[in-house]
N, C-alpha and C positions, 0 to 999 in steps of 0.2 A: 504493500500500500504506500509505503514511504517513497518507493521508486516512482510510482505513478504520480504521486503528488509533485515530485521533482520534475517529471515530464510536463505536467500541467502548468507548473510555475514557469518553467522554461518557455513553454509555448506562449503563455500570457506575456512574458517579458519580450519575446520576439515580436508579438503583435504590437506591443507598445512602442517598440523601437522602429519597426518598419512601417507600421500603420497599414498593413496590406489587407488583411482579411477579417471578415466576421460574417456570421450567419445573417442572410438578408431578413428584413422585417417581413412579417406574415402578409403585410399589405403588398409586398413586391416592390416597394419603393425604398430600397436601402440607401442610406446616406453613404457616400463614398469616402472612406478615409484615405488620406494621402500621406506622403512622407513629411517629416517635420520641416519647418521652415516658414518663411513669410511669403504669402502670395498676394497678388493684387486683389483689391476688394471685389472688383467685378468678377474675376476668375473664381474667387471663393464662392460668390453667390451662385455662379453657374454650376459649380460642382455640387454645392449643397442641394440644388434642385434637380440634379441629374439622377438617372436611374441606372443602377448597376446591372448590366446584363450578364456579366460573368467576371470572375476574378480568380487568379491563383498567384502563386509566388513569382510568376514570370511576367504576367501581363494582366491588363484589365480592359474590359469593353464597357463603355458608358453611353447611354442614350442621352444626348444633350437635349435640354428642354425646348430649345427654339426650333419649332417646326412650322414652316409657312403652310398655308392651305393647299398649295399645289402639291405638296408631298403627302397630304392627307387624302387627296382625291384618288379615285380608282382609274385614273386616266392611263390607258395603255399606249399612249403615243410615244414618239421618239424624244428622248431626253439626252442631253450632254451637259457638261458643266466643268467647273474647276473650283479649287479651294485656294484662298489666299491667307496664309497663316499670319502674315505681317499685320493685316488689318482684321484678322479673324472673321473674314467674310466669305460667303459662298455665292457662286453664280450657277444658275440653272437655265438652260436654253431649250426652247422648243422651236419648231420651224416658224412660229408666229409671235413668240413672246420671250422676254428675258426677265429673270427674277433674281434680285440680289438682296441678301439679308445678312445680318450679323449672327453667325452661328453660335457665338459664345454668349449671346444674350440670355439672361436668366428667365426671360418671359416665354411662356409656353406658346404664345402667338406673337412672334416678333414682328417688328415693322419691316415689311418687305417692299422693296421698290420694284414694281413691275410695270412694263410698258410693252406696247405692240412693236413688232418688227415688220417693216415693209419687205415682203419676200414673195414676189410674183412666181418665182420658180418652184417654191415649196421645198427647196433644199435645206438641210439642217445647217444653220449658221455656225460659224466658228467664233469663239469668244474667249477672252482672257481678262482677269482682273489684274490691274497694275498698281503701282505705288501711288499714294495720294499726292496731290500737288502741295506745295508749301502752304502751311497754315490750315490744312484740312485733315480730317480724320477719315473721310470717306475714300474708298479705293477708286482708282480710275477704271475705265471700262473700254475695251477694244472689241468691236464687232466687225466681222468680215462676212460678206456674202460670197460663198465659195464658187458660184457660177459667174457672177459679174465682176468680181474683184473689188467691189466697193468696200472700203474700209473706213470706219468711223471711230474716232477716239474722243471720249469725254474724260477730262481730268478729274471729274468727281461724278459718281453715279447719280447723285441727286440732280446734276445738271441735265442728264438725259431725260429726266421726267419733267423738270421745270421748263426747259426750253422747248420741248416737243420736237417732232421730227422735221418741222419746217423752219426752225429758228436755231440752227446749230451755229456755233461760233466759227468764224472764218479761220481757215487753216487747219481745222481739226478733221478734215475729211479728204480722202484721196481714193483713187482707183488704181489698183494694181493691174498693169497690162497683162492680158492672158492670150495665148494662142487659141486658134479655133479648136473647140472641144476640150481645151485644157481647163482644169478646175483646181481650186485650192483644197488641199487635203489635211493640212496640219498647221496648227498655230501654237506657239509656245512663248511664254513670257521669259525673256532673258535679261531682265533689268540688272544693271542700269543701262544696258546697251539697247533696250527697246524690246521688240518682239521679232520673231523669226517665223517665216511661213515656208511650207513645201508645197509644190504643185504636183499634179498627176504625171507630168512629164519629167519630173526629177529636178526642176529648178528650185533654188532656194532664194528667198527674198528677205532682206533685212530691212525692218521698218523702225526708224528712230522716232521716238515720241517727244524728244526734247532736243533743243539745239545745243551748241557747245557750252553755253552759259547756263543751261538748265531750264530755259523757257519752253513751255509746251509748244509742240509743232510736229507735224507728220512729214517724214521724208522717206522714200523707198529707194533701196539699192538692190539690184540683181547681183547675186553672189556667184561669179563664174568659177573662181578658184583655180584657174589655169593660166593666169597671166593675161596679156593683151595681144592683139594682132590676130591675123587670119588663122595661123596655125593653132594658137591658143583656143580660138573659138571652135575649131574642129575637134581638138582634144577634149574641150569641155562638153561638146555635143556627144562624143563617145561615152564620156563619163556619165552623162545623164541616163544613158541606157543601161548602165551596169551598177554603179554604186549609189545612185541617188534616187532611183525610182522606188516606188512601194515603201516609202519611209514609214517606219512604225514608231520611231522615237526621235525627239529633238529635245535635249536636256541641257539646262544651264550647268556649267561646271565652276571651276575656281574663278574667283574675282581676280582680275589681273591689274587693276589700277582704277583710277578715277574714270568712270564711264565705260569701262572695258571689261569684258567677261569671255571666258572660254565656253564654247558650245560644242557638244558632241551629238552626232546623229547616227542612226542605224536603220538599215532597211531589213525587210523580211528575209532576204538572202543571207545576211550577215556581213554586209559591207558597212564600214564605219568611217566617218569623217570627223575631224576635229578642226575647229575654227577659233580664231580670236576675233571678236566682234566689238566694235565701238559705237557709241551713240552718235558719233560724227558721221557714221555711214561707212567708215573704213572697216575692212575685214582682211583676214589672212588665213589661208588653208595651211594647217600644220601637219595633218595626217590624213591619208586616204588609203584604206586597205580593204580588200575583200578577204574576210576571215573564214568564209564558209568551209573551205577545205581543211584548214587547221582545226577548226572547232569540231567538225565531224570526225576527223582522224583521231582526235584525242579521246573519243568515246567509242570508236568503232570496235575496239577489242572486246568491249563488254556488250555493246549494243550495235551489232552490224546492220540491223534493220533501220537505223536512224537516218541514213543518208537520203532515202526516198522522200520522207515527209518532214525533214528537219527544217525548222524556221526559227528566226529570231523575233522576239516580241518587244524587248525594251533594253535600255542601257542606262547605267548610272555610274558616274565617277565618284570615288570616295571623297568625303568632305575635305576641302582644301588640298586636294591632290590632283595633279594634272597628268599623272601617268598610270595610276591604278584605278580599275573600274570593274563593274559587274555587268554581265550580259545574261539576260533571261531568254531561254530558248525552249523548244519543245519538239517532240516527235511522237508519232503514233506507235504504240507498242505493237499493234497488230493492224495491218491495213484493212482487215475486214471488220475491225472493231474501232471505229473512229471515236467512240466515247471514252476510250481508255487512253489517256495522254500521259506521257512521261515528261515532266518539266525538269530542265537542267539549268543550274545557275553556274556560270563560268566566272572565275576571277582571273583577270588578265592584267599584264603589264603592257600598256599601250606605248610603244616606241617605234618610230618608223624604221629603225635599224635593228632593234632587238625586241620584237614583239614576242611575248611568252604567255602561255596559258599556265597559270599557277595551280589551279585546281578546277575540277568539274564535279559539282555535287548534284546528284539526282534527288529530287524531292520525293520522299517516300510517304508522306502523310496525306497526299492528295493526288489523285490520278484522273480527275473528271474533266471533261471538255468544258471550256468557258465560252459562253455565247457572246461575251464582249472581249475586246482585245486585252490580254493580261497586261498589268502595269506593275513596274518595279519601282518602289519608293525607298529612299535611304535617308531618313532624317538624321541630322547631326546628333551625336558624334559618329554615327555610322556603324555602331556595333550590332545593329539589328536591321535586316532587310525585310521589307514588307512587300508581298506579292498580292496584288488585288485582282481577283477574278470576278466573274459575274455573280457567283454565289458563295464565295469564300475569301478569306484573307489568310495567307500563309506568312508565318513569322520565322525567320532564320537568324540565329546568332552568328555574327562574323567577328572572330577574335583577331584583331589586326596587330601585326608586328610593326615595329618602327621601320621607316624607310632605310635606315642605316644597316639593318640586318641583311647580311649577305644572302641568307636563305629566305628571301622575301616570299611569303606565302600567306594564304588565308585558309584557316581550318574552320570547319563548321561543327560546332559542339552540340547544337540543339535546334530542333525545328518543331513547329506545332501549327495547327490549322484551326481557325475559327470558322465554322460552317454556319450558313444561314438556311432557313427553311426554304423549300422549293419556290414559294411564291414571292420571295424577296429577291430584288435585283439591285446590285451595286452599280451606281451610275457614274460616280466620279469620286475622286479622292485626292488629298493633298497632304503634305508633310507638316509636322510641327516639331521643330528642333527642341532638344532639351535646353532648359534655361535654369540658371542658378543665380542666387543672390547670397553673397558672403559665403560662398562655398556650399550652400544648402540648395538642394534641388527643389525648384518651385514648379517645374513642369517636366515630366518625363518625355523622352523622345517618343513620338508616335505619329499616327496619321488620323485624319478626319475623313469619314466616308459618308457620302450622301446615298441613301438607299431608298429605292421605291418600295413603299410598304412598311418602312421602318423608321424613316426620318434621318437624323444626323447622328452618327455614332463615332465616338472617339476611341481609338484603340491605342493604348500606350504600353510601352515595354519598360519594366522596371530595371534598374541597374543591377548587374550581376556582381554581388559583393565578393564572390569568390575569384573575380578576375578571369573567369573562363576556365579555371582549373578543375571544376567539378563537371564530370561527364555524366549526363543524365541518361538513365537506362530506359528501355521501352516500358518497363513496369512503372517508372516515374511518370512518363507521359500518360499512360493509361490511368494511373491513379488520379492525375490532375483532371482528366476527362470525366472520370466517375464523380469526382467531387463537384465539378461544375454542374453535371447533370443533377446531382442530389440537391445542391444548394441554390441553383438558379433555374433548373429546368421546369420547376413548378410555376414560375411566373407566367401567367396567361398570355400576356402581350409580348413575351420575349421572342424576338425574331430568330434567335440562334437555334441551331439544330444540334442537340447533344447525342443523337442516336446513330452516328455513323462510324463509331470506333471499329466495329467489326469489319468494315470495308478495307481497312488498312492491312489486315492480315497478321495481326500480332500473334505471337505464340500463345497457346492456351495456358501454359504455365505462367507466363508473364501476366496474363489477364487475371488468373486466379490469385497470384501473389498480390497484385494490386488490389483486388477485391478484399482479400484478407486484411491488408494494411488499412484500407479505408474503413472497413467495418470495425476494426479494432479501435481506430482513432475515435470513431463516433461512439462506440460502446464504452470506452474508458474516459471519454470526454476530453481527449488531448488534441482534437482537431482544432486548427487555428480558426476555423469558421464558426465555432460555437463557444468562445471563451466568455461565459457569463458566470456571475457569482451566485445568483439565487438558485437554490437546489431544485425546486419544482420546475422552474423554467428550463434549467439544464436538462432534467430528465425528459421533459416534454419535447425539447428540441432533439434529443437523441432518438426518441421514438419516431418523430417525424422524419428525421434523416434516414434512419434504417428502413422505414417503410418506403420512402422514395427510392432508396437504393434497391430494395427488393423489386419494386415495380419496374425500375429501369433495367435491371438485369434480366428480368423475364422477357422484356421486349428486345433487348440487344444481344444477349448471350443465352439463348435457350438450350445450348448444348453443354452448359457447365456441369461439372461433376456433381453428383448428389452430395458429396461431402461438403463442398464449399457452399452449396445452397442451404444445407442444414446449419452450417455455421452462422450464416446471416440470419436465418429464421430463429435460431435459439437465442442469438443476441437480442433480436427484436423482442422476443417473448420475455426475456429477463428484464430488459429495460421497461417494458410495459408493466411487468409485475412490480418492479421497484418503484415506478411512478405511482401506481395505485396504492401500494402499501404506504409510501411516504405521504400520499394524500390523506389516507385514513388517519395516520398518526398526526399529521399537521392539523387536520380538521377537528381532532378530538380536543374537547375543552380541557380534559384532564391531562392530555399528552402522556399517555400510558408510560409509566416508568419501567414496565417490564421490557419493552423493546430496547430502551436505553441500557438496561442491565444485561440483556442478552448480547448486545453489540459490544458492550464493555468486556464481557467475558470472552467473546470471540477475539477481541483485539488486545487482550491482556491489559485492559484499562486505558488504552491509548486512543480509542476511537469514539467519536460522537455519532449520533444518528445522522446528522447532515454529512459528516465526512464519509461515513459508510456508504450512503446512497450516492455520493458523488464519485467515490474512488474505488469501491469494492462491490459494484453491482454484480460482478461475476460470481460472488459467493452467496447469491440469493437462495440457492438450494440448501446450502449449509445453514443459512439463517432460518429456513423453514423447520429443519430438524431441531435446531437449538431452541427456537421459540416454542415449539410444541412440547419439548421435554420440560422446559421451564414452567409452562402452563400446567402440565400434569402434576408437577411437584407442588405448585402453588394450590392447585385444586385439592389435592390430598391433604395438604396442611390445613386448608380451610373447610374441611368436610363438615365440621360442626357449625359453620356459618354459611347458611344457604345462599344468601345474596352475594357474598364474596366469592364463593365457589362458582356460582352462576356466571359472575363477571369474568372469571378466568377462563371458564370453558367456552363462553361465547366469544371472547377475544381470540382465543386460539383457533376456534372454528372460522371466524371471520378472516383471520390471517391466512389460514390454509386455503380457504375457498377463494379469496381475492387473488392469491398467487396462481393457483392451479386452474380455477374455473373462469373467473372474471377477466383474467389477464392472459395466461399462456394458452388456454383452450380457445379463447376468442380469437387471438392472433393466429393460432394454428389453423383454425377453420377458415380464416380469410386468406391465408397466404400459402399454406402447405400445398394444397392441390390446385386452387384457382390461379395462384401466381407462379409458384415454383414448379408446378406439374410433378410433384413428388408423390409416388404411389404410397400404398400403406406399408410397404417394406421399408425397413430402416437401414439395412445394410450394416456398415461398420460404424455408423454414428449413433452413439448411445443417447437416447432421449433423457434429458436432465429431469423431467417431470415424473419419472417412474423408477428412480433408483431404489434400491432396497431400503435405504434409510427413509425415503419418502413413503414407500409402501407401509413400512412399520409405523411411521408417524400417523398416517391416515387410519390404519387399523386401530391403533390405540385410541385415537381421538374419537372414532366412531363408537367404540365400546364405552368410553367414559360418557359420551353424550347420550347414548342409549340408556345407560344406568340413571343418569340425571333425569331424563325424560320419564322413565318409569316411576321414579320417586315423586316427580311433580304430577304425573297422571293420577296417582293415588290420592292426592289432595286437591285435585283440580276442581272438585265440586264445592270446595269451601268458598267463603264469601270474599276471599282475597283476590281481587281482580288482577293484581300484578302477577300472581302465579300463572293465570291463564295467558297473560301477555308473554311471560318468559317461556312458557311451554310452547306457544305457537312459534316463537322465534327459534327455539332449539329444534323443534320438529322440522322447520324449513332447513335449518343447517344440517340436520341429520340426513335429509334427502340429498343435499348437496354433497355430503361426505360419501354417501352410498354411490352416487354417480361418479365422483372422483375416484373411488376405489375401483369400480368396474373399468373405467377408462384407463387408469394407470396399469392395472393388471393386463388388460388386453394389449396395451402399448408395449409393456415389458415382454410379454409372450411373443409378440410380433418381432420385436428386436432380437430376441434369443433364437427364434426359428430361422432367422436369416443367415445364420452361420452354423456350420456343422459342429464346431467346437462347443456351441451353446445349446444344442438340441436337447440334451438330457436335462439341462436347467429349464428349458421350455416345457418339457413334459411334467416336471415337478411343479412348475408354476400353474400349469393347466389343472392338475389335480387339486392343488390348493385353492385355485380360483373356483372350480366347480363345487368344492366342499363349503367354501365360505360365502359364496354369493347369496344363497338363500337366507343366510343369517343377516345380510345387509338389506334385502328387499322385504322379506316377510314382516320384520318388526314395524315397518312403515304402516302396515295395515292397522296395527294395534294403536297407532298414534294418529289415526284419522288422515293418513296420507296414502290411501289406497290407490287413488288415480295416478299419483306420481310413481308408486311402486309398479303398477302395471306398465306405465310408460317406459320405465327403466328396463323391465323385463323384455318388453318388445324391442327396445333399441339394441339391447345386447343379446337378443334371441335366447333368453334363458327360458326355454319352453317348460322345463320341469317345474321351475318356480311359478311360472304362469299357471300351469295346471293345478298346482297345490293351492295357490291363492284363489283361483276360481272356485274350487270345491269348498275351501274354508269359508269364503264369502257366502257361498250358497247355504252352507250349514247354518251360518249365523242368521241369514235372512229368513230361513225356513222357520225360525223360532217365533217370528212375528207375522201378524196378519193384517197390519194396517196398510193404508194406501201407499205410503212412502216405501214400505218394504216391498210391496207388490211391484211398484215401478222400478225399484232397485233390482229385483229379481229379473224383470224383463230386460233391463240394461245389461245385466250379467249374462243372460242367455244370448243377447246380441253380441256381446264381446266374445263369448266362446265361439259363436258361429263365425265371427270375423277371423278368429285365429285359424279355424278349420279352412275357411275359404282363402285366406291369405298365405298361410304357411303350408297348407296341404298335409301330406302324409308325414312330413318331418315333425310337425306338431302333434298329429294324431298318435303316432307310435309312442311319443314321449308321454302323452297323457295316459294311454292305455297301460304303459309300463308302470306309471305311478299308481294307477288304480289297482293293478295286480299286486305290486309291492306293498301297498298300504292295506290290502285285504278288502277292497271295495268291489269284489268281483260281481256281486249281484247288481250293483249299479252300472257296471261296465256294459252289460248287455241290454240295458233299457234307457240309458241316459242320452244317447246320441243316435237316434234312429235314422236321421237323415244322412249319416255317414257310415252306414253299415259296410260299404265296400272297403273303407279303410280298415274296419275291424276284421273283416274276413282276410284281408291281406296280412294284417298283423298276426292273426292266429294260424296262418297257413304254413309257417316255416317250421312247425313241429316243436318249437321250444316251449309252447304254452298249452300242450295237450291236457295238462291237469285241469284247465278251465275251458279249453276250446270245445270239449265234448258237450258242455252245456249249450253253447251256441249252436252246435249241430242238432241237438235235440229240439231247440227252438225252431230250427229251420226244417225239422222233420227228417233229417238224415241220420237215422238210427244206426245204420251199419257203420258210418264214419265215427259216430260217437262211441259205439262199442269197441271198435278197433283202437281208438285213441286211449280209452280207459285200459284196455288190455296191455297196450304198450307202456302206459304209465305204471301199471302194477308190476310189469316185468323189470323196468329199468330203475324205478325210484327205490331208494332205501327207506321204505316206510315200514311201520309195524305190521305184523301179520294180519291183525284185525282190519287195518286199512286196506291191505291188499285184497283180503277176502271181500270187503265191501265193493272195491273197485271192480274186481272180477265179476262179482254177482250182478252189478249194474250193467257191466259190459255184456254179460250173457243175456240179461233181460232185454237190452237194446237190440241185440242180434235177433232174438226170438221175436221181439215186437215188430221188427221190420217186415215180417210176413213174406220174406223173399227166400225161396228155397235155393238149392244149388249145392254143389260139392264144396265150394269154397266156404260158404257159411257153415255148412255142417262140420268142415274141418276146423273152423275157428271156434265153434261151440265145443267140439271135442277137446281142442287145446285148452280152452278155459276150464272145462271139467277136470282135466288132468291137473291143471294148476291148483284148482280148489282142493282136489284130493291130496295134493302135495302139501298144501297149507294145513289140512287136517292132520296129516301125519306129523308135521313139524310141531303143531300145537300139542299133540299127544305126547311127543317126546319131551317137550318143555314141561308138561305136567308131571311126567315121571321123574324128570330130573329134579323138579322142585320138591316132590315128595321125599326123594332120597335126601335132599339137603335138609329138609325139616326133621327127618329121623336122626 
């Protein structure tokens, strides 16, 4: 227990230090804790009103509150957009409208600037948010018509709405010259150099938004990148057809100086160019390479099929680095299965003379096709790469070594994926760099995603305190996924999908290891998600979490071993039992000192009630035995004080029944078969609710309660109304104990039968169960609980006891002739008929055997005339000829009756007088049959011979007796 307390304390301190995790509120609107430090007031307000969609030790996904109406609508039209982290603004474009809003606003309905776009062609416009002009906090906006080349720039988005489309400022609009059938395909903000565009023919256009002194103004420059003159134009034209068509990425790189920035581009083939661009319109091509062959060759040894479908999707340079970068690519694993895509992230050293591929990492956590172009984002400081797909975001850690390291490389230590539900579509995303104040992190590196059907979501990656030295196993990743499903999957409006772990193909041993760890942390209360101080809240959260884990496992991992499923089930049962027992104790006005004493004895005086239920829930079965024993001792000690004795007996009964019936049995009925699909066989897993200690505790408690009920029943006619109340309560508990005993014995027998080594134990338990069960059910009749007794007999198919109780009830009712007794007799007759009709011959033969064993033979042949076929079947096997002959006489079959009596006289070890009587009746039956024939004559002759033999034996006995007397 001390060790677990240490773990809990360590977990709580970890939570206080990192501020990472806690169990979400039941309302599903968890407040998001962040690392220590000072944040801007506006950002604090935003985070306080955000909803946590998921969180683990590595990352967090938050729904930001600011959602404009356009994202709430069910519009299935075309959307594009971008994110500007500098102004914390988002842009969303449709073919006819533009929407700009501050995504960091704490308001649930933010002020969104929306205005129509004049677009006769209906093509999807290109747009980008740019830096505010001097003295403004609003971002600027660039819109481009891709078919006409018309470009409009507003230095503040408010100006677009205030001026209207007919009153733009002079000099803020231009038209990019396009060839016939040429269109604009890509627009990227590369400030401070302006924006850059790519055309369908492979031309690049640099657009400066400010002049040399920083004043707003639009100027376009075609970027040839091959010098001047006729020959340069020819070379440039050739380049257009190879390295610059089908551009998929144009990304800003390192800042090079005042108004100048590096730009890197990539096309789908794998051709890369690097440029130095200035806002004065100057540019310089510094690198142009077709990397397809080198990229494909580097993975061909492992994936020879990659060449046919290989394509590049995006490129990113490492922060403040002009030589190292990442390339995102993909290929189809199988040409016939286009939905299974392998994504590969290359790390390369981009040098015109010494290009090197430093590593190629295939992403293993996601292999699904993206309906939108995959995007690679690398927020500063560049330790984590984010890959945004149409329905998922992949996170990869990149542990970067210094440039001075001769063995320059990038190794990937960890990857994970955040999946969204099928109806959610990620439309745009942008980076947010990590920020610090006085060395304290105020904003983790992350991305902001605009999702159709989910709003605006921020995904941030926490800093790795290990410095990348800790390699996380598959079991760690699975554990994280399970925790997210347990603690966040229940939120109704959560757009994340936690049910796709099985698609990755993790090893079943890793899966079961992770399940065991997660369930243990919940069970013992050491999970970082549920660090609460109040005991009842803690137990309630554990039950909720284990229940959610069980539901999630049944949906995602139906092929888990029975052993791991039973582990989770038993932990849930014990937590439920502990919660209910603690609730009883807490609700008791007297706060029973007996429970405190028992726990003190179990912990050698070192534990309290609260500490036990927080730290030692696993010992709840030991607590049952100890508590029952303590109550029995107390009851014996107080035998001369009826009220005190009653209190102890009732308390012990309530404790046992709360644990075994109201808790464990209820949970098991809801989860064992419906959720975990576990059959009645137990296999190697021992049920904790039917150990021999618990069986003994239940048996002793039943006997003590029965004795007390008997003593109260004898005085129940007195004027003391409290006696009647106590008796009724004890009788109800007696029924519960009888049911618990039956259930526990059958459970234990089933467990023992499952293994050959325990078969003998199972047989011993069966005999003990059959012998003791009538002693648990029949006393209930005496205490006015007949209906419950019959129900238990039916549930556990105790036909012998049912037969005995039916006859005993009938005998008692026959003593009275009032109307109530007559109705009761009719009900009893209907009950017996129900048993015959429902259970058939299985019940009938048990009832007939009871009547014969108890000597009620005369009743046997007249009591149940409607089921004589069962009686004939029962009597036909020859074991009951001693009474079967009577049935034959009733049926008029005298020959059969005579032969059966003759067989009985021959085989049974009865006195000679009995044999003489049996043979005489047998002879009379044969003669009375009135049927002649040699066989009958031979049978009569045989009987006469036997009678003569009996005469001789009797004469010999008389002679012997006379000699003895002399």
